[in-house]
Structure formats: structure tokens, C-alpha cells
N, C-alpha and C positions, 0 to 999 in steps of 0.2 A: 504494500500500500504506500501511497505517497505520504510525505510528511504533512502535518497540518500547516495551514497558511499562517505566516508570520505577519503581524500587523506592522505595516511600514510607517516610519515617521514621516512628517511633512517634508523634511529635507530629502529623504530617500525617494519619495514620490516625485518630487521636483526633479531629481536627478534622472529618474526613469523617463519622465516626460521630455526632458531636454534631449536625452539619447534617442528616444523615439522620434522626436521632431527632426533630428539630424537624419535619421533613416528615411523619413518621409521626403525630405529634400533630395536625398540621393535617389529615391525611387522616382521622383518627378524627373530627375535627370536621366533615367533609364537604367539604373543599377537595381536589379531585382534581388540578386543573391547577396545578402549582407550578413555573413556569419559573425563579423566583428561586433555589430550592433547587438546581436543576440548574446554574445559572450559578455559584453559590457552590462547588459541588463541582468543577466544571470549573476554576474559578480556583485552587483548591488544587492540582489536578493540573498545571495550567500552571506554577505556581510551582515544583513539584517537578521538572518538565522543565527549567526554566531553571536550577535549582540543580544538577541532574545534568550539564547542559552547561556549567556554569561561568559562566553569565551572571547579571547582577544585574537 
């Protein structure tokens, strides 16, 4: 089973929105495959999981 969803802070949400906005700009330019955007969003979520579990 997947892990429970971690509640993101306002700052983490803003970071994800900024990353996604960059991806939208690239998509408008014709770049469809953007694994770096996916990795950056996943990195923010992983940091949130670590924060929620009390790890550094």
C-alpha cells in the first residue's frame, strides 16, 4: 500500500506550484517529456515526508 498523504506546508505548496508553472511553460514551448520536473516535485514531497516523520 502507498504511504499516507503528508500535509504540505504553505511554502512546500508554493514550491510545487512554481515547479509546475515552469513545466507548463516548457510544455507550451513543445517539450512534452519532462522527467526533471517530476523529480523536483517528488523531492519536495520526500522532504515533506521526512519533516513529518521527524527526520533530517
